[in-house]
N, C-alpha and C positions, 0 to 999 in steps of 0.2 A: 432793249438793254432786261435784261432778266433781273431778279432779283438776288442781291448778296445775302449770304448770312452774315452778320455784323456789322450792317451798312449805318453811315452815320447820318443820312441827308433827311431821315421826317424819324420825330420821335412816336408820331400819331397822340392819340388822344394821350391827356393825362392822366392818373390812376384817380380814380373818385369820379372821375367829368361825368354829368350826365349827356345823352348828348340832345338834340333841340326836339325830338317829336315828344321824349318823356317830359322834358319842363316844360313844354305847352299842355301836356296832358295833366301834370301834376296842378299849373295854376286854374287850367278849368272846374278839377273837381276843389279846389280851395273855394275858387269864385263860387261853385254850388252849393258847397258846406254853407258859409257865410250867409247865402240869401236862404239859405232854410234854417240857420239857427234864429234869423229875425220874425220869423213863425212859431218858434219852437213853444214857445209857451202858450199862445193861445192854441193852439192844437194838441195838445198835453191835456188842457184844460176842455177839452172839447170830447178827446176819448176819457178820460177820466165819468166825465159827466153821464154818458151812453154804455163806460163796461170797465167799472174803478178796477177791476183784476189785471184787465190787460195792460192799464193803465202801470201800476205795480209791478208786472210783469216789463216794462218799457224803463221804468225808472229803473228796476235795479237793474237790467243790461246798461243803462247808461252810469248808473256805479261803477261799471269797471274802467270806464273813462277818468273818473274824478280820486276815486280812490285805489291807494295798491293792494295788490291780494297778500293776502298771508300765506305763505309755503306750509307745509307739515314740514315739523323737525322731526326727526329721529335720534330718540334718547336711550341710551344702552347703559345698561347699571349693573354694574357686576360686583359681585357680592351678598352676604344672607342676610333675611330680615327675618328676626327673632320679634314676632310680636304676638301678645298673647290679650285675648280679651278677656275682663276680671267682670266684669259685672256689664249687661245689659235690661237698661232699664226702658219701660215703654208706656207712655201714657195716652190713654183715648178718652180726647172730650167731644162728649156726646151735645150734640145742637139744644139741649135743654142747657148746659155749662156744668153737668155733673161729671164726675172724672171718675175713670175705671184705671187703676195702677195694675200692673201686671210686675212681678217681681220677677 
């Protein structure tokens, strides 16, 4: 019996449903991550004692999962800016505490 377009016998997998192998893979990955989280603090402390720079690098990568990233915002300003600098005062303080003012 060949397939006929528009039949109503079987609707197939519902939209958005995952197959069993995908579901099993997600479950196994979740279990592995949970096991790794149990030792995360001790592992991080060991890395920090051995190589603080690498520990900081790991910490900044982990922050991506905990804190939202800020996106750059473009602003467009239309119009004219008429600003005039009337006076500029510079004060230089030397290490011995004496001041040198330049007007």
